[in-house]
N, C-alpha and C positions, 0 to 999 in steps of 0.2 A: 684365202684360197676355199676354204669351208661355204662362203654366204652367210654366215652369222650375222656378218656388221656389212650394214650399207651405209656409202657415205654420197655428200649431195652438197654441190659450190656450184651456187646462181651464178658465180664467177669467177673460172678460172685464169688466170691471170697469165699475160701472154709469154711465159718463161717455163723453162723445163733444168733444172741443175741438178749435179751429180755430184758428194762429196765424197771422198777418197779419206778419211779422216780414219786414225783404229776405230772408236768407235764404232763408226757407219760402218766399217768393215765387218768388224766380229759380227755387226746385227743380223747384220743381209746374208753377209756370205760374200760381200762384193762393194761394188760403190753405192750408195746409197742415191738411187735416180729418184727427183720427186717435182712435180707438177703443184704448182701453190694458189693457195685458199685464204682470205680473210676469217678472223677468227667472228664476223658475223656473215659470213660468205657460207661456211662450211659448218656441218653437220653430220655425226656418224651416230649412228642404232643397233645398238646389239649390245655383246657381250666385248665391251672396249676396255684393257685396264692402261693406265698410264704411270709412267715413273719417272720418278723425277733424276733426267742424268747428266747435270750437270747445274752449277747457280744459275745459267740464264734459261735450260733448254727441258726441255722434256720429251720423251716416245710413247709412241700409244701402238697399243697391238692386238687381235684380236684373242681373248680367250680361252677362247674354242678350239682354238685350229695353231695358235701363233703368229700367226701375220704379222710382220709388222705392216702397218698401217699407216702412220706420219712421225715427225717432228714435227714440235710448236715451239718458238719460242714465249717465254715468260710473259716479258714484257709490254707483247702487244697480240698474244695471241697467234701472231702469223702461223700458219701450216705450210708444210713441206709435206704434201700426201704423196704415195709412193705411186709411182706413176701408173704401176703395173693395175692398180686397180681402175683406171679406165682405158677402154677400148684404145685401140691408136695414141696410148698415149693422151690422151685430149686435144691432137691433135697441135702439141706443141713442140716447139727443135732446142736442142740442148743449146743453153748459150752461157752456161758458166761452169767450170769444174773448180769445187774447191780443195784445198790443200795438194796440188799435184806436184806437188816434191814428194810427198808419201804414196804416191800411185805404182802397185805393182805395174814389176815392167812388162808383165804381159797383155796389161789392159790398155787400150787403145779407140776413144770416140771419135771417129772421125768429123771433120767440119769446123770451117771456123768459128770459134767462139772463145772467151774469157778463160785462161786459167790462171788461177789465183794460188800463190804458194801460202805456206803455214804464217807465214808475215803477214801478207797483201789479202790474205781471210779474214784471221783476226782482225787487222782493221778496216776491212769494209763493214762485220759485224760491230765495231770501236768496242770489241774487246782488250784489253791492254797485257793480259797476259793470259796465256790459255792455261782453261778452266778442267 
């Protein structure tokens, strides 16, 4: 929001996802919509703060204005980068909604894409129980 942090992604993955888990909704005020980058191809510069939000992931934000920047998995360093940081969300279309059974009734993303329940989301990430 303030421009104090810049992000560079050498290669943005060909997908965009939305997460409706309670942590993402509390953190962003809505679904957290992200584009993806690898640990090797993604760099942030500026006042970035990071919080370990679970045993398997962490979240980063701008320490100057508080804007949500990313979600990163600890086992491989893969990034889910806030889609709003990119013009036209880097040209990506939505491919997956996670925790669809936790989505508020008033939220509705259009189009054909995969919608995973809590159980399906955890299985997708190889998590045996919710952290």
